[in-house]
LOMAR-668286 format. One record per residue (C-alpha): x, y, z; residue in three letters; residue number from 1. Coordinates in pm, 1 decimal. Example, Ala and Ser with C-alpha at 12.3 -4.5 7.8 and 13.67 -1.06 7.14 Angstrom:
+----------+----------+----------+------+------+
|        x |        y |        z | resn | resi |
+----------+----------+----------+------+------+
|   1230.0 |   -450.0 |    780.0 |  ala |    1 |
|   1367.0 |   -106.0 |    714.0 |  ser |    2 |
+----------+----------+----------+------+------+
end
This chain:
+----------+----------+----------+------+------+
|        x |        y |        z | resn | resi |
+----------+----------+----------+------+------+
|   4405.8 |   5481.7 |  16552.0 |  unk |    1 |
|   4546.8 |   5545.0 |  16185.2 |  unk |    2 |
|   4823.9 |   5311.0 |  16225.9 |  unk |    3 |
|   4599.2 |   5034.2 |  16386.0 |  unk |    4 |
|   4349.7 |   4888.8 |  16097.7 |  unk |    5 |
|   4257.7 |   4588.8 |  16324.3 |  unk |    6 |
|   3871.8 |   4517.7 |  16251.6 |  unk |    7 |
|   3871.3 |   4363.1 |  16607.1 |  unk |    8 |
|   3865.3 |   4704.4 |  16741.1 |  unk |    9 |
|   3516.4 |   4924.8 |  16803.9 |  unk |   10 |
|   3499.9 |   5272.9 |  16874.1 |  unk |   11 |
|   3245.9 |   5451.3 |  17018.5 |  unk |   12 |
|   3239.6 |   5801.4 |  17053.7 |  unk |   13 |
|   2974.0 |   5998.5 |  17277.0 |  unk |   14 |
|   2929.4 |   6347.7 |  17251.3 |  unk |   15 |
|   2780.1 |   6509.1 |  17530.4 |  unk |   16 |
|   2605.9 |   6891.6 |  17615.4 |  unk |   17 |
|   2904.7 |   7018.7 |  17832.8 |  unk |   18 |
|   3098.0 |   7340.3 |  17736.8 |  unk |   19 |
|   2776.8 |   7445.8 |  17548.8 |  unk |   20 |
|   2809.3 |   7146.6 |  17268.3 |  unk |   21 |
|   2502.5 |   7080.7 |  17087.7 |  unk |   22 |
|   2359.4 |   6791.2 |  16871.1 |  unk |   23 |
|   2435.7 |   7038.4 |  16538.0 |  unk |   24 |
|   2811.6 |   7011.0 |  16633.1 |  unk |   25 |
|   2867.8 |   6664.0 |  16618.4 |  unk |   26 |
|   2914.3 |   6610.4 |  16222.2 |  unk |   27 |
|   3150.3 |   6847.9 |  16202.1 |  unk |   28 |
|   3370.6 |   6709.0 |  16559.2 |  unk |   29 |
|   3307.4 |   6359.0 |  16398.9 |  unk |   30 |
|   3573.9 |   6471.4 |  16149.3 |  unk |   31 |
|   3832.3 |   6500.6 |  16371.2 |  unk |   32 |
|   3792.4 |   6096.0 |  16438.3 |  unk |   33 |
|   3750.9 |   5950.3 |  16047.7 |  unk |   34 |
|   3801.8 |   5599.1 |  16158.5 |  unk |   35 |
|   3573.4 |   5356.8 |  15984.4 |  unk |   36 |
|   3528.5 |   5198.8 |  16324.6 |  unk |   37 |
|   3406.8 |   5474.8 |  16452.2 |  unk |   38 |
|   3050.5 |   5519.4 |  16582.0 |  unk |   39 |
|   2922.6 |   5868.7 |  16677.9 |  unk |   40 |
|   2628.8 |   5925.7 |  16901.3 |  unk |   41 |
|   2511.4 |   6213.4 |  17055.6 |  unk |   42 |
|   2414.6 |   6232.4 |  17448.1 |  unk |   43 |
|   2206.4 |   6550.1 |  17516.8 |  unk |   44 |
|   2099.7 |   6441.6 |  17883.9 |  unk |   45 |
|   2494.8 |   6331.3 |  17952.2 |  unk |   46 |
|   2341.7 |   5975.1 |  18047.5 |  unk |   47 |
|   2674.8 |   5814.8 |  17956.7 |  unk |   48 |
|   2879.0 |   6035.3 |  18182.0 |  unk |   49 |
|   2650.2 |   6018.1 |  18431.8 |  unk |   50 |
|   2671.2 |   5647.6 |  18474.1 |  unk |   51 |
|   3028.4 |   5609.6 |  18409.7 |  unk |   52 |
|   3070.8 |   5916.3 |  18696.5 |  unk |   53 |
|   3072.6 |   5677.9 |  19004.1 |  unk |   54 |
|   3272.9 |   5406.6 |  18848.4 |  unk |   55 |
|   3577.3 |   5656.8 |  18714.7 |  unk |   56 |
|   3555.6 |   5896.0 |  19024.7 |  unk |   57 |
|   3501.0 |   6186.3 |  18839.4 |  unk |   58 |
|   3342.4 |   6522.8 |  19009.7 |  unk |   59 |
|   3089.3 |   6501.3 |  18787.7 |  unk |   60 |
|   2939.9 |   6353.4 |  18480.9 |  unk |   61 |
|   3238.7 |   6197.0 |  18322.7 |  unk |   62 |
|   3377.6 |   6366.7 |  17961.3 |  unk |   63 |
|   3699.1 |   6464.8 |  17816.0 |  unk |   64 |
|   3753.9 |   6064.9 |  17900.6 |  unk |   65 |
|   3907.6 |   5798.4 |  17698.5 |  unk |   66 |
|   3838.4 |   5425.9 |  17792.3 |  unk |   67 |
|   3967.9 |   5078.8 |  17677.2 |  unk |   68 |
|   3768.1 |   4782.8 |  17722.5 |  unk |   69 |
|   3891.5 |   4416.2 |  17680.4 |  unk |   70 |
|   3709.1 |   4164.5 |  17484.3 |  unk |   71 |
|   3531.8 |   3998.1 |  17792.8 |  unk |   72 |
|   3361.7 |   4318.1 |  17899.9 |  unk |   73 |
|   2994.2 |   4336.7 |  17839.6 |  unk |   74 |
|   2734.3 |   4599.7 |  17935.3 |  unk |   75 |
|   2447.3 |   4409.3 |  18093.0 |  unk |   76 |
|   2184.9 |   4554.3 |  18299.7 |  unk |   77 |
|   2219.4 |   4894.5 |  18469.3 |  unk |   78 |
|   2607.4 |   4925.2 |  18539.0 |  unk |   79 |
|   2830.6 |   4932.4 |  18247.4 |  unk |   80 |
|   3170.3 |   4745.0 |  18283.9 |  unk |   81 |
|   3460.3 |   4888.3 |  18475.9 |  unk |   82 |
|   3704.5 |   4991.0 |  18179.6 |  unk |   83 |
|   4076.5 |   4815.0 |  18168.8 |  unk |   84 |
|   4243.7 |   5148.5 |  18147.2 |  unk |   85 |
|   4117.0 |   5493.7 |  18102.2 |  unk |   86 |
|   4271.1 |   5848.4 |  18067.1 |  unk |   87 |
|   4119.0 |   6234.8 |  18083.4 |  unk |   88 |
|   4157.4 |   6589.9 |  18051.6 |  unk |   89 |
|   4008.0 |   6683.1 |  18377.7 |  unk |   90 |
|   4103.7 |   6902.9 |  18685.9 |  unk |   91 |
|   4104.2 |   6725.2 |  19029.7 |  unk |   92 |
|   4156.4 |   6392.3 |  18919.7 |  unk |   93 |
|   4427.8 |   6180.0 |  18947.0 |  unk |   94 |
|   4730.9 |   6269.7 |  18720.6 |  unk |   95 |
|   4852.0 |   5922.5 |  18673.3 |  unk |   96 |
|   4512.6 |   5920.1 |  18447.2 |  unk |   97 |
|   4580.8 |   6241.8 |  18239.0 |  unk |   98 |
|   4607.4 |   6170.7 |  17875.4 |  unk |   99 |
|   4908.6 |   6086.8 |  17734.5 |  unk |  100 |
|   4853.2 |   5930.8 |  17365.6 |  unk |  101 |
|   5166.6 |   5724.5 |  17345.7 |  unk |  102 |
|   5075.7 |   5573.3 |  17685.3 |  unk |  103 |
|   4736.5 |   5533.9 |  17583.4 |  unk |  104 |
|   4820.9 |   5359.4 |  17250.4 |  unk |  105 |
|   5045.4 |   5120.0 |  17413.9 |  unk |  106 |
|   4767.4 |   5020.0 |  17640.5 |  unk |  107 |
|   4549.3 |   5000.5 |  17389.9 |  unk |  108 |
|   4787.4 |   4721.4 |  17221.6 |  unk |  109 |
|   4818.1 |   4563.4 |  17542.2 |  unk |  110 |
|   4466.2 |   4488.3 |  17599.4 |  unk |  111 |
|   4435.2 |   4367.1 |  17283.0 |  unk |  112 |
|   4728.8 |   4110.6 |  17303.3 |  unk |  113 |
|   4947.7 |   4276.4 |  17030.9 |  unk |  114 |
|   5204.1 |   4418.8 |  17340.2 |  unk |  115 |
+----------+----------+----------+------+------+
end
């Protein structure tokens, strides 16, 4: 994110209660993503992870995942849009989607239309 200052990018960071996290931990964790475009949210009930679980096929509520959406994506109604690309750091998930920061950045540029 540091290399791309585009105002056309929105970043939503959802912090949830996996691995004994608590809302009080969010302020310190948010310092890891200091980008001005990042918005941080606490999701105690893992609601977002539960909603994305069937879309991503995670064995439990989705967490430790990074998703990219194109400009046309809209969350309307109860079902969120399918991400254009996503990666994870989870066990029992497709290795072709294992987190690779360079690939993720490349995919983000492709989706934004800046190859």
